[in-house]
C-alpha positions in Angstrom: -9.3 14.1 -5.8 -7.9 10.9 -7.7 -4.0 10.1 -7.2 -2.7 7.8 -10.2 0.9 6.8 -9.1 2.7 3.8 -9.6 5.3 4.2 -7.2 4.1 3.0 -3.4 5.5 5.0 -1.2 5.0 8.4 -3.8 1.5 7.4 -3.5 1.1 7.4 -0.3 3.4 10.7 0.8 1.3 12.5 -2.1 -2.0 11.3 -0.1 -0.7 11.9 3.2 -0.2 15.5 2.3 -3.4 15.9 0.4 -5.5 14.9 3.7 -3.7 17.1 5.6 -4.4 19.8 3.4 -8.1 19.1 3.8 -8.9 17.1 0.4 -10.5 14.2 -0.1 -8.4 11.4 -1.6 -8.9 8.3 -3.8 -5.7 6.9 -4.9 -4.4 4.0 -7.6 -1.4 2.6 -9.0 -2.2 2.6 -12.5 -4.7 4.0 -15.4 -6.4 1.3 -15.5 -7.5 1.3 -12.1 -8.2 5.1 -12.4 -10.3 4.2 -15.1 -12.3 1.6 -13.2 -12.6 4.1 -10.5 -13.6 7.0 -12.5 -16.2 4.9 -14.4 -17.6 4.1 -11.0 -18.1 7.1 -8.8 -21.5 9.2 -8.9 -19.4 12.4 -8.9 -16.3 12.8 -11.0 -13.3 14.1 -8.6 -11.9 17.8 -8.7 -8.9 17.1 -9.7 -6.6 13.6 -11.3 -3.5 14.1 -10.6 -1.5 11.8 -12.6 2.4 10.3 -12.3 3.2 9.8 -16.3 5.5 6.9 -16.6 8.3 7.5 -19.1 6.6 7.3 -22.5 3.7 5.1 -21.6 1.4 4.4 -24.2 -1.6 3.9 -21.8 -1.3 7.6 -20.2 -2.5 8.8 -23.5 -4.7 6.5 -24.1 -6.1 7.0 -20.6 -6.3 11.2 -21.4 -8.3 10.1 -24.8 -10.4 8.1 -22.4 -11.5 11.0 -20.1 -12.0 13.0 -22.4 -14.6 10.9 -24.0 -16.3 10.1 -20.3 -15.9 13.7 -19.9 -17.8 16.1 -22.0 -18.8 18.6 -19.4 -17.3 19.9 -17.5 -14.0 18.6 -18.1 -12.1 16.6 -15.5 -8.3 18.6 -14.8 -5.9 16.7 -14.9 -2.7 17.8 -13.4 0.4 15.8 -14.8 3.8 14.8 -12.7 6.8 14.0 -14.5 10.5 12.7 -14.1 10.9 13.0 -17.7 13.1 15.7 -18.0 12.4 15.7 -22.0 9.0 16.6 -21.6 8.9 20.5 -20.7 4.9 20.8 -21.7 1.5 19.7 -20.7 0.4 16.7 -23.0 -3.0 17.4 -24.3 -6.0 16.6 -22.0 -3.9 17.9 -18.9 -4.2 21.5 -17.0 -0.6 21.5 -16.2 2.8 19.6 -16.2 5.2 19.8 -13.0 8.4 18.0 -12.9 9.3 15.4 -10.4 10.8 16.0 -7.9 8.3 18.9 -7.2 8.5 20.7 -4.2 5.4 20.5 -2.0 4.5 24.4 -1.9 4.5 24.2 -5.5 2.3 21.1 -5.9 0.0 23.0 -3.9 -0.6 25.6 -5.8 -0.8 23.9 -8.8 -3.5 21.6 -7.5 -5.8 24.8 -5.9 -4.9 26.5 -9.3 -6.6 23.3 -11.3 -8.5 21.8 -9.4 -12.7 22.1 -10.5 -14.6 24.0 -7.8 -17.7 21.9 -6.9 
């Protein structure tokens, strides 16, 4: 799994939680770093957990870039946001969770949306 979160404390907490749940987790702070990591991995992760920055055009560029680099099977992207105006998943994502998110809700969504090996 790849966690993309710009806030260090939150990224570390997400990684710790997911590792405790048995996931292998890579983490980066930006979508640019995420694209670099994804381009170098021999296999795609089971899920990208993407923290959306408020109205950042880089997020949409990242999602478009994923679609072009990963035609089949599609790499699932689960988005997290603190933006109260964003109520529906963005194109290229499988779901959207509002921040703060309860642990059990996050883990259920990760289990639901992650790609199976």
